[in-house]
N, C-alpha and C positions, 0 to 999 in steps of 0.2 A: 414195237421197237423204238427206243429212244435214240435220238441223234444228239451230237454235241451241239451246244449253243454257239452260234456265231455272234459277231458284234451287233448285228441287227436284232436278233432274238433277245439278246441281253438288254439292249436299249428299249425294246418293246416291253419287256417284263418290268424294267425299272420305271418306265412311264406309267404303266398300269398300277404298279405298287404305289406310286405317288397319287394317282387319281384313276381309280378303276372305271370311272364314268367318262374318261377322256374320249371324245369322238374319234372314230376311225380316221377321219380326214385329218385331224390334228396330229394323230400318231404318224400317219403317212408322211406328213410334212416334216416331222422330226427325223424320220429314217429314210427319207427320199425314195419312197416306194408308192405305188398306187394303193388306194383304199382296198380294192379286192385282194391285192397281194398281202397287205397287212392282215386282213380278215382271215386269209388262208393260213398265215403263220400263227395267228392267235388260236385258230381252231386246232392246228397241229399241236401247239403247246398245251392246250387243254387235254387233247387226246393222249398225249405222252405223259401227262401228270405233272408238268411243270406248273401249270395253273390248276389249283384244286377248287377254286370257287371265288366268289366276289361277295364282299360284305360291306355293310354300312357300320360306321363307328358311332356308338351311342354314348351319351354322357350318363354314367350310372347315378351320380349324385342328383342330377335333375330329374331322373326317373324314380327317385325315392330310395336309392341304395347308397347312402353316404359312407358306409363302413366297408372297407376292404381289408381282408385278412388272409394271411398265409398260414395254413395249418399243416403241420407235420403229423403224420399218423403212422403208427407201427401196426402193420397188418401181417399176420402170419400167412405164409403161402397157401395153406389149406383154406383160409378164409376168403381168398380172392374171388372164388366162384360166387360167393354171396355178396362180397363187397362191390364188385364192378356193376352189377345191375342196380344195386342200391344207389351208388354215387351218380350214375347216369341220369337218374330220375330227380335228383335234387336241383331245383331251379336256381338256387343261390350259387352253385358251383359253376364257375366259368372255365376252370381248367383243373385237371387232375393228372399228375404224372407219377409213374412208378420210378423211384430213384434209388441211388445207392446211399449208404451211410446208416446212421443209427435208426432212422425212420424209413419206411419203405414207400410212403406216399407223400407227395407235396401237393396240397390242394389250395387253389386260389378261389376265394368266395367273396361275394358281395352281399351285404346285409342291410336291412332297414334300421336295425338298432343293435346295440351290444347284447341286449336281452335275446334277440333272435340268434345272434352268433353263439351265445352261451348255450341255448337250447340245441343248436346244431352240434356243438362240441360234445354235449351230453350224449347225443345219438351216436356220434362217431366213436365214443369210448366203448361202445359195444364191441368194436373191432380191435381196439388196442389203445395204448397210451398216446396222448397227443401233446403237441407243443404249438402254441399259437402266437403269431405276431400280427398286431394291428398296424396298418399302414397310416402314417401321419401325412406323408406327401410322396409324390412320385416325380423324380427328376427326369426320367426317361420313360415315356409310355411304351407299351408293347409295339414293336415295329417289325416289319417284314425284312427278310434278308435282302441284300443287294445281289442281283444276278451278275455273274461274271462269265465272259465267253470262255470257251474251252481253249486251253493252251495247246499249241501244236508241238 
């Protein structure tokens, strides 16, 4: 059972969003609670699904993936049973969304080269037509939502 977020829960979530490695003691100082009380709240927020995990943010270019692309793919509904297991195994794919519009899938991928991207697009065309956009720069990196407390 999920409960509504109060202002302390929202503050804890926003602090963790900014720095998931922030020590409990420091969070406790920000929300004026004891470390054990903060720990209990975080545990409850995890159990209720507000916190789904903790991640490190890596630099793809420094790791050898300088090419970022968004690929639209038209997949017929009957092909989804074959497509989903395939796309989950492609290590270059960092996100795949089923979307509305002319194309049914929006795929974000990171690639070593345009040759590798081209080969991947060739594989995708087994499922349907594609439209690809290569990213030149990113003005806003992927970010987490801001937690708001429940309104009464």
